[in-house]
PDB file as gemmi writes it, atoms N, CA and C in Angstrom:
CRYST1    1.000    1.000    1.000  90.00  90.00  90.00 P 1                      
ATOM      1  N   UNK A   1     -31.651  18.924-118.964  1.00  0.00           N  
ATOM      2  CA  UNK A   1     -32.460  17.839-118.724  1.00  0.00           C  
ATOM      3  C   UNK A   1     -31.820  16.542-119.175  1.00  0.00           C  
ATOM      4  N   UNK A   2     -31.776  15.505-118.238  1.00  0.00           N  
ATOM      5  CA  UNK A   2     -31.245  14.307-118.559  1.00  0.00           C  
ATOM      6  C   UNK A   2     -32.199  13.427-119.364  1.00  0.00           C  
ATOM      7  N   UNK A   3     -31.671  12.441-120.205  1.00  0.00           N  
ATOM      8  CA  UNK A   3     -32.547  11.702-121.003  1.00  0.00           C  
ATOM      9  C   UNK A   3     -32.888  10.330-120.025  1.00  0.00           C  
ATOM     10  N   UNK A   4     -33.904   9.726-120.414  1.00  0.00           N  
ATOM     11  CA  UNK A   4     -34.305   8.760-119.635  1.00  0.00           C  
ATOM     12  C   UNK A   4     -33.018   7.622-119.553  1.00  0.00           C  
ATOM     13  N   UNK A   5     -32.390   7.488-120.578  1.00  0.00           N  
ATOM     14  CA  UNK A   5     -31.329   6.367-120.705  1.00  0.00           C  
ATOM     15  C   UNK A   5     -30.253   6.799-119.459  1.00  0.00           C  
ATOM     16  N   UNK A   6     -29.978   8.220-119.367  1.00  0.00           N  
ATOM     17  CA  UNK A   6     -29.040   8.720-118.563  1.00  0.00           C  
ATOM     18  C   UNK A   6     -29.566   8.513-117.174  1.00  0.00           C  
ATOM     19  N   UNK A   7     -30.687   8.589-116.869  1.00  0.00           N  
ATOM     20  CA  UNK A   7     -31.272   8.482-115.567  1.00  0.00           C  
ATOM     21  C   UNK A   7     -31.218   7.035-115.186  1.00  0.00           C  
ATOM     22  N   UNK A   8     -31.543   6.111-116.062  1.00  0.00           N  
ATOM     23  CA  UNK A   8     -31.401   4.612-115.662  1.00  0.00           C  
ATOM     24  C   UNK A   8     -29.955   4.263-115.396  1.00  0.00           C  
ATOM     25  N   UNK A   9     -29.170   4.737-116.374  1.00  0.00           N  
ATOM     26  CA  UNK A   9     -27.684   4.682-116.132  1.00  0.00           C  
ATOM     27  C   UNK A   9     -27.175   4.985-114.674  1.00  0.00           C  
ATOM     28  N   UNK A  10     -27.637   6.188-114.293  1.00  0.00           N  
ATOM     29  CA  UNK A  10     -27.111   6.768-112.906  1.00  0.00           C  
ATOM     30  C   UNK A  10     -27.799   5.782-111.935  1.00  0.00           C  
ATOM     31  N   UNK A  11     -29.096   5.502-111.988  1.00  0.00           N  
ATOM     32  CA  UNK A  11     -29.778   4.490-110.861  1.00  0.00           C  
ATOM     33  C   UNK A  11     -28.905   3.178-110.878  1.00  0.00           C  
ATOM     34  N   UNK A  12     -28.627   2.642-112.076  1.00  0.00           N  
ATOM     35  CA  UNK A  12     -27.881   1.507-112.093  1.00  0.00           C  
ATOM     36  C   UNK A  12     -26.498   1.420-111.579  1.00  0.00           C  
ATOM     37  N   UNK A  13     -25.843   2.636-111.807  1.00  0.00           N  
ATOM     38  CA  UNK A  13     -24.434   2.857-111.089  1.00  0.00           C  
ATOM     39  C   UNK A  13     -24.463   2.869-109.665  1.00  0.00           C  
ATOM     40  N   UNK A  14     -25.616   3.559-109.093  1.00  0.00           N  
ATOM     41  CA  UNK A  14     -25.860   3.673-107.676  1.00  0.00           C  
ATOM     42  C   UNK A  14     -26.131   2.364-107.138  1.00  0.00           C  
ATOM     43  N   UNK A  15     -26.850   1.481-107.725  1.00  0.00           N  
ATOM     44  CA  UNK A  15     -27.039   0.153-107.390  1.00  0.00           C  
ATOM     45  C   UNK A  15     -25.935  -0.644-107.385  1.00  0.00           C  
ATOM     46  N   UNK A  16     -25.060  -0.583-108.352  1.00  0.00           N  
ATOM     47  CA  UNK A  16     -23.889  -1.251-108.561  1.00  0.00           C  
ATOM     48  C   UNK A  16     -22.783  -0.938-107.454  1.00  0.00           C  
ATOM     49  N   UNK A  17     -22.583   0.270-107.288  1.00  0.00           N  
ATOM     50  CA  UNK A  17     -21.632   0.811-106.267  1.00  0.00           C  
ATOM     51  C   UNK A  17     -22.089   0.740-104.866  1.00  0.00           C  
ATOM     52  N   UNK A  18     -23.279   0.745-104.575  1.00  0.00           N  
ATOM     53  CA  UNK A  18     -23.638   0.720-103.182  1.00  0.00           C  
ATOM     54  C   UNK A  18     -24.701  -0.299-102.572  1.00  0.00           C  
ATOM     55  N   UNK A  19     -25.299  -1.026-103.649  1.00  0.00           N  
ATOM     56  CA  UNK A  19     -26.342  -1.890-103.204  1.00  0.00           C  
ATOM     57  C   UNK A  19     -26.105  -3.116-102.481  1.00  0.00           C  
ATOM     58  N   UNK A  20     -24.801  -3.406-102.313  1.00  0.00           N  
ATOM     59  CA  UNK A  20     -24.258  -4.449-101.474  1.00  0.00           C  
ATOM     60  C   UNK A  20     -24.047  -4.026-100.016  1.00  0.00           C  
ATOM     61  N   UNK A  21     -24.105  -2.642 -99.792  1.00  0.00           N  
ATOM     62  CA  UNK A  21     -23.721  -2.239 -98.470  1.00  0.00           C  
ATOM     63  C   UNK A  21     -24.469  -2.751 -97.413  1.00  0.00           C  
ATOM     64  N   UNK A  22     -23.987  -3.237 -96.253  1.00  0.00           N  
ATOM     65  CA  UNK A  22     -24.878  -3.897 -95.182  1.00  0.00           C  
ATOM     66  C   UNK A  22     -25.478  -2.704 -94.406  1.00  0.00           C  
ATOM     67  N   UNK A  23     -26.703  -3.060 -93.790  1.00  0.00           N  
ATOM     68  CA  UNK A  23     -27.462  -2.057 -93.006  1.00  0.00           C  
ATOM     69  C   UNK A  23     -28.615  -1.687 -93.588  1.00  0.00           C  
ATOM     70  N   UNK A  24     -29.835  -1.740 -93.023  1.00  0.00           N  
ATOM     71  CA  UNK A  24     -31.027  -1.250 -93.514  1.00  0.00           C  
ATOM     72  C   UNK A  24     -31.094   0.225 -93.865  1.00  0.00           C  
ATOM     73  N   UNK A  25     -30.508   0.952 -92.974  1.00  0.00           N  
ATOM     74  CA  UNK A  25     -30.335   2.380 -93.183  1.00  0.00           C  
ATOM     75  C   UNK A  25     -29.595   2.761 -94.360  1.00  0.00           C  
ATOM     76  N   UNK A  26     -28.519   1.976 -94.670  1.00  0.00           N  
ATOM     77  CA  UNK A  26     -27.761   2.205 -95.843  1.00  0.00           C  
ATOM     78  C   UNK A  26     -28.478   1.778 -97.289  1.00  0.00           C  
ATOM     79  N   UNK A  27     -29.159   0.702 -97.195  1.00  0.00           N  
ATOM     80  CA  UNK A  27     -29.972   0.132 -98.248  1.00  0.00           C  
ATOM     81  C   UNK A  27     -31.204   1.284 -98.616  1.00  0.00           C  
ATOM     82  N   UNK A  28     -31.730   1.729 -97.627  1.00  0.00           N  
ATOM     83  CA  UNK A  28     -32.804   2.804 -97.677  1.00  0.00           C  
ATOM     84  C   UNK A  28     -32.311   4.077 -98.423  1.00  0.00           C  
ATOM     85  N   UNK A  29     -30.880   4.553 -98.167  1.00  0.00           N  
ATOM     86  CA  UNK A  29     -30.216   5.567 -98.666  1.00  0.00           C  
ATOM     87  C   UNK A  29     -30.128   5.187-100.354  1.00  0.00           C  
ATOM     88  N   UNK A  30     -29.751   3.831-100.551  1.00  0.00           N  
ATOM     89  CA  UNK A  30     -29.448   3.449-102.022  1.00  0.00           C  
ATOM     90  C   UNK A  30     -30.820   3.653-102.790  1.00  0.00           C  
ATOM     91  N   UNK A  31     -31.964   3.079-102.147  1.00  0.00           N  
ATOM     92  CA  UNK A  31     -33.157   3.252-102.818  1.00  0.00           C  
ATOM     93  C   UNK A  31     -33.485   4.649-103.137  1.00  0.00           C  
ATOM     94  N   UNK A  32     -33.358   5.576-102.010  1.00  0.00           N  
ATOM     95  CA  UNK A  32     -33.616   6.892-102.218  1.00  0.00           C  
ATOM     96  C   UNK A  32     -32.810   7.598-103.306  1.00  0.00           C  
ATOM     97  N   UNK A  33     -31.451   7.207-103.388  1.00  0.00           N  
ATOM     98  CA  UNK A  33     -30.681   7.914-104.396  1.00  0.00           C  
ATOM     99  C   UNK A  33     -31.066   7.245-105.783  1.00  0.00           C  
ATOM    100  N   UNK A  34     -31.383   6.064-106.001  1.00  0.00           N  
ATOM    101  CA  UNK A  34     -31.978   5.611-107.074  1.00  0.00           C  
ATOM    102  C   UNK A  34     -33.263   6.361-107.565  1.00  0.00           C  
ATOM    103  N   UNK A  35     -34.097   6.506-106.628  1.00  0.00           N  
ATOM    104  CA  UNK A  35     -35.332   7.109-106.996  1.00  0.00           C  
ATOM    105  C   UNK A  35     -35.062   8.796-107.408  1.00  0.00           C  
ATOM    106  N   UNK A  36     -34.069   9.379-106.757  1.00  0.00           N  
ATOM    107  CA  UNK A  36     -33.754  10.671-107.145  1.00  0.00           C  
ATOM    108  C   UNK A  36     -33.248  10.733-108.632  1.00  0.00           C  
ATOM    109  N   UNK A  37     -32.400   9.778-108.886  1.00  0.00           N  
ATOM    110  CA  UNK A  37     -31.839   9.691-110.271  1.00  0.00           C  
ATOM    111  C   UNK A  37     -32.919   9.276-111.279  1.00  0.00           C  
ATOM    112  N   UNK A  38     -33.873   8.602-110.967  1.00  0.00           N  
ATOM    113  CA  UNK A  38     -34.971   8.187-111.961  1.00  0.00           C  
ATOM    114  C   UNK A  38     -35.899   9.389-112.079  1.00  0.00           C  
ATOM    115  N   UNK A  39     -36.314  10.077-111.029  1.00  0.00           N  
ATOM    116  CA  UNK A  39     -37.386  10.990-111.111  1.00  0.00           C  
ATOM    117  C   UNK A  39     -36.754  12.363-111.466  1.00  0.00           C  
ATOM    118  N   UNK A  40     -35.648  12.613-111.162  1.00  0.00           N  
ATOM    119  CA  UNK A  40     -34.842  13.931-111.489  1.00  0.00           C  
ATOM    120  C   UNK A  40     -35.694  15.018-110.691  1.00  0.00           C  
ATOM    121  N   UNK A  41     -35.964  16.031-111.428  1.00  0.00           N  
ATOM    122  CA  UNK A  41     -36.596  17.151-110.922  1.00  0.00           C  
ATOM    123  C   UNK A  41     -38.032  16.905-110.114  1.00  0.00           C  
ATOM    124  N   UNK A  42     -38.655  15.726-110.511  1.00  0.00           N  
ATOM    125  CA  UNK A  42     -39.944  15.547-109.983  1.00  0.00           C  
ATOM    126  C   UNK A  42     -39.873  14.808-108.588  1.00  0.00           C  
ATOM    127  N   UNK A  43     -38.518  14.585-107.981  1.00  0.00           N  
ATOM    128  CA  UNK A  43     -38.486  13.749-106.823  1.00  0.00           C  
ATOM    129  C   UNK A  43     -39.384  14.245-105.812  1.00  0.00           C  
ATOM    130  N   UNK A  44     -39.409  15.481-105.528  1.00  0.00           N  
ATOM    131  CA  UNK A  44     -40.178  16.020-104.547  1.00  0.00           C  
ATOM    132  C   UNK A  44     -41.776  15.504-104.562  1.00  0.00           C  
ATOM    133  N   UNK A  45     -42.209  15.761-105.709  1.00  0.00           N  
ATOM    134  CA  UNK A  45     -43.524  15.456-105.989  1.00  0.00           C  
ATOM    135  C   UNK A  45     -43.788  14.088-106.027  1.00  0.00           C  
ATOM    136  N   UNK A  46     -42.849  13.079-106.321  1.00  0.00           N  
ATOM    137  CA  UNK A  46     -42.872  11.670-106.146  1.00  0.00           C  
ATOM    138  C   UNK A  46     -42.959  11.194-104.705  1.00  0.00           C  
ATOM    139  N   UNK A  47     -42.086  11.916-104.023  1.00  0.00           N  
ATOM    140  CA  UNK A  47     -42.196  11.434-102.492  1.00  0.00           C  
ATOM    141  C   UNK A  47     -43.640  12.038-101.797  1.00  0.00           C  
ATOM    142  N   UNK A  48     -43.987  13.026-102.316  1.00  0.00           N  
ATOM    143  CA  UNK A  48     -45.240  13.582-101.756  1.00  0.00           C  
ATOM    144  C   UNK A  48     -46.333  12.637-101.898  1.00  0.00           C  
ATOM    145  N   UNK A  49     -46.446  12.145-103.234  1.00  0.00           N  
ATOM    146  CA  UNK A  49     -47.428  11.155-103.684  1.00  0.00           C  
ATOM    147  C   UNK A  49     -47.147   9.883-102.907  1.00  0.00           C  
ATOM    148  N   UNK A  50     -45.998   9.462-102.798  1.00  0.00           N  
ATOM    149  CA  UNK A  50     -45.770   8.249-101.869  1.00  0.00           C  
ATOM    150  C   UNK A  50     -46.183   8.335-100.526  1.00  0.00           C  
ATOM    151  N   UNK A  51     -46.156   9.468 -99.876  1.00  0.00           N  
ATOM    152  CA  UNK A  51     -46.598   9.514 -98.471  1.00  0.00           C  
ATOM    153  C   UNK A  51     -48.024   9.902 -98.232  1.00  0.00           C  
ATOM    154  N   UNK A  52     -48.747  10.182 -99.277  1.00  0.00           N  
ATOM    155  CA  UNK A  52     -50.170  10.544 -99.446  1.00  0.00           C  
ATOM    156  C   UNK A  52     -50.938   9.250 -99.138  1.00  0.00           C  
ATOM    157  N   UNK A  53     -51.975   9.228 -98.265  1.00  0.00           N  
ATOM    158  CA  UNK A  53     -52.719   8.071 -98.177  1.00  0.00           C  
ATOM    159  C   UNK A  53     -54.077   8.300 -97.503  1.00  0.00           C  
ATOM    160  N   UNK A  54     -54.571   7.276 -97.018  1.00  0.00           N  
ATOM    161  CA  UNK A  54     -56.155   7.331 -96.478  1.00  0.00           C  
ATOM    162  C   UNK A  54     -56.089   8.345 -95.166  1.00  0.00           C  
ATOM    163  N   UNK A  55     -54.871   8.516 -94.529  1.00  0.00           N  
ATOM    164  CA  UNK A  55     -55.079   9.322 -93.177  1.00  0.00           C  
ATOM    165  C   UNK A  55     -54.297  10.759 -93.629  1.00  0.00           C  
ATOM    166  N   UNK A  56     -54.393  11.189 -94.823  1.00  0.00           N  
ATOM    167  CA  UNK A  56     -53.758  12.397 -95.236  1.00  0.00           C  
ATOM    168  C   UNK A  56     -52.450  12.389 -95.816  1.00  0.00           C  
ATOM    169  N   UNK A  57     -51.790  13.654 -95.917  1.00  0.00           N  
ATOM    170  CA  UNK A  57     -50.586  13.733 -96.780  1.00  0.00           C  
ATOM    171  C   UNK A  57     -49.388  13.148 -96.016  1.00  0.00           C  
ATOM    172  N   UNK A  58     -49.318  12.657 -94.757  1.00  0.00           N  
ATOM    173  CA  UNK A  58     -48.419  12.094 -94.076  1.00  0.00           C  
ATOM    174  C   UNK A  58     -48.708  10.640 -93.579  1.00  0.00           C  
ATOM    175  N   UNK A  59     -49.482  10.107 -94.293  1.00  0.00           N  
ATOM    176  CA  UNK A  59     -49.948   8.685 -94.141  1.00  0.00           C  
ATOM    177  C   UNK A  59     -48.767   7.629 -93.956  1.00  0.00           C  
ATOM    178  N   UNK A  60     -47.762   7.897 -94.985  1.00  0.00           N  
ATOM    179  CA  UNK A  60     -46.638   6.878 -95.044  1.00  0.00           C  
ATOM    180  C   UNK A  60     -45.263   7.575 -94.803  1.00  0.00           C  
ATOM    181  N   UNK A  61     -44.309   7.010 -94.411  1.00  0.00           N  
ATOM    182  CA  UNK A  61     -43.070   7.436 -94.217  1.00  0.00           C  
ATOM    183  C   UNK A  61     -42.239   7.407 -95.568  1.00  0.00           C  
ATOM    184  N   UNK A  62     -41.334   8.282 -95.765  1.00  0.00           N  
ATOM    185  CA  UNK A  62     -40.355   7.979 -96.905  1.00  0.00           C  
ATOM    186  C   UNK A  62     -38.907   8.391 -96.054  1.00  0.00           C  
ATOM    187  N   UNK A  63     -38.048   7.418 -95.999  1.00  0.00           N  
ATOM    188  CA  UNK A  63     -36.887   7.435 -95.154  1.00  0.00           C  
ATOM    189  C   UNK A  63     -35.778   7.628 -96.226  1.00  0.00           C  
ATOM    190  N   UNK A  64     -34.862   8.635 -96.045  1.00  0.00           N  
ATOM    191  CA  UNK A  64     -33.884   9.060 -97.008  1.00  0.00           C  
ATOM    192  C   UNK A  64     -32.629   8.062 -96.612  1.00  0.00           C  
ATOM    193  N   UNK A  65     -32.692   7.600 -95.562  1.00  0.00           N  
ATOM    194  CA  UNK A  65     -31.518   6.533 -95.275  1.00  0.00           C  
ATOM    195  C   UNK A  65     -30.120   7.346 -94.761  1.00  0.00           C  
ATOM    196  N   UNK A  66     -29.317   6.571 -94.550  1.00  0.00           N  
ATOM    197  CA  UNK A  66     -27.885   7.186 -94.317  1.00  0.00           C  
ATOM    198  C   UNK A  66     -26.883   6.777 -95.157  1.00  0.00           C  
ATOM    199  N   UNK A  67     -26.025   7.754 -95.797  1.00  0.00           N  
ATOM    200  CA  UNK A  67     -25.023   7.167 -96.893  1.00  0.00           C  
ATOM    201  C   UNK A  67     -24.003   6.199 -96.261  1.00  0.00           C  
ATOM    202  N   UNK A  68     -23.607   5.301 -96.939  1.00  0.00           N  
ATOM    203  CA  UNK A  68     -22.587   4.342 -96.434  1.00  0.00           C  
ATOM    204  C   UNK A  68     -21.159   5.029 -96.266  1.00  0.00           C  
TER     205      UNK A  68                                                      
END                                                                             
């Protein structure tokens, strides 16, 4: 299990290394990778909650993007 500091450091590293990449699909990948780093093993549950809404469990999309 990683510490919160390690997770934050990993998310910031991803932003630093890839955040300036052009293209919406690449920026979405950066966001997804940062969320993965921050949520750790709770990633799938976080995405499930993010997608849930007034129209059921797939009310909203979560795009994993494309690696740069």
